[in-house]
C-alpha positions in Angstrom: -48.7 65.1 27.0 -46.4 63.9 29.7 -44.3 61.6 27.6 -42.8 62.3 24.2 -43.5 59.6 21.5 -39.5 58.8 21.6 -39.5 58.4 25.3 -42.5 55.6 24.7 -40.9 54.0 22.2 -37.9 53.8 24.3 -39.8 52.5 27.6 -41.8 50.2 25.4 -38.7 48.6 24.2 -36.8 48.4 27.8 -39.9 47.0 29.2 -40.2 44.2 26.0 -36.3 43.6 26.4 -36.4 43.4 30.4 -39.3 40.7 30.0 -38.3 38.8 27.3 -34.7 38.5 29.1 -36.1 36.3 32.0 -39.4 34.9 30.7 -40.6 31.5 30.3 -41.4 30.2 27.0 -45.2 30.9 27.3 -44.7 34.7 27.8 -42.1 34.6 24.8 -44.2 32.7 22.5 -47.2 35.1 23.3 -44.9 38.0 22.1 -44.0 36.2 19.1 -47.7 35.6 18.3 -48.6 39.4 18.9 -45.8 40.4 16.4 -46.6 38.0 13.9 -50.2 38.8 13.6 -49.6 42.1 12.5 -47.6 40.9 9.6 -49.5 41.1 5.9 -51.4 38.0 5.1 -54.7 37.9 3.8 -55.1 41.3 5.3 -52.5 44.0 5.2 -50.5 45.3 7.9 -52.3 48.4 8.0 -55.7 47.0 7.8 -54.3 44.8 11.1 -53.2 48.0 12.4 -56.2 49.9 12.2 -58.1 47.0 14.0 -55.6 47.3 17.0 -56.0 50.8 17.1 -60.1 50.0 17.4 -59.4 47.6 20.0 -56.9 49.4 21.9 -59.2 52.2 22.2 -62.2 50.0 23.0 -60.3 48.2 25.8 -58.8 51.8 27.1 -55.4 51.1 26.5 -53.7 54.4 25.6 -50.0 52.5 25.5 -51.7 50.2 22.7 -53.4 53.0 21.5 -50.0 54.9 20.6 -48.5 51.6 19.4 -51.1 51.1 16.7 -51.5 54.8 15.7 -47.8 54.9 15.2 -48.0 51.0 13.5 -51.0 52.3 11.2 -49.4 55.4 10.1 -45.8 53.7 9.6 -48.1 50.9 7.2 -49.4 53.9 5.1 -52.8 54.7 7.3 -54.0 58.1 6.1 -55.7 60.6 8.7 -58.7 60.0 7.0 -58.6 56.3 7.5 -57.3 56.5 11.3 -60.2 59.1 11.8 -63.2 56.5 10.5 -61.0 53.8 12.9 -61.9 56.0 15.7 -65.2 56.5 14.9 -65.8 52.6 14.9 -64.1 52.7 18.2 -66.6 55.0 19.6 -69.7 53.1 18.0 -68.4 49.9 19.4 -66.7 51.2 23.0 -69.2 54.2 23.7 -68.8 57.2 25.6 -66.6 55.6 27.8 -64.2 55.8 25.1 -64.4 59.3 24.4 -61.0 60.1 26.7 -59.0 57.4 24.8 -60.7 59.1 21.6 -59.5 62.6 22.8 -56.0 60.9 23.8 -55.5 59.3 20.2 -56.9 62.7 18.4 -54.2 64.6 20.0 -51.5 62.0 19.4 -52.4 62.0 15.8 -52.3 65.6 15.5 -48.7 65.8 16.9 -47.7 63.0 14.5 -49.0 65.0 11.5 -47.9 68.3 12.5 -45.1 69.5 10.9 -41.6 69.1 12.9 -42.9 65.9 14.3 -44.1 65.2 18.0 -41.1 65.5 19.7 -41.5 69.3 19.0 -44.6 69.2 20.4 -43.9 67.0 23.4 -46.2 64.5 22.7 
């Protein structure tokens, strides 16, 4: 991978900060809605992050895949749960999602590897 996870998170935080600094109210409301939607409710945060991972893979957004894969792990998802969710992505999205499935798989391996993703350049 060309960007470390720390680099991704820093870039995402900078971008969000820049957008929200000068954004009109509708954009700020959307960002708040996106944040609030992933909080625990009738569905656990982990389940919502897994759903986000499936949607992100089907929509072919690697930034979103990274965000939701990390979020699912932080919420307690296991490798097996993540792999099943990625399997659903493939069924729903078809073969066009395979490059994003590869991306997610490589990232997952890096996140679970001893020493963390920073040591592996993911």
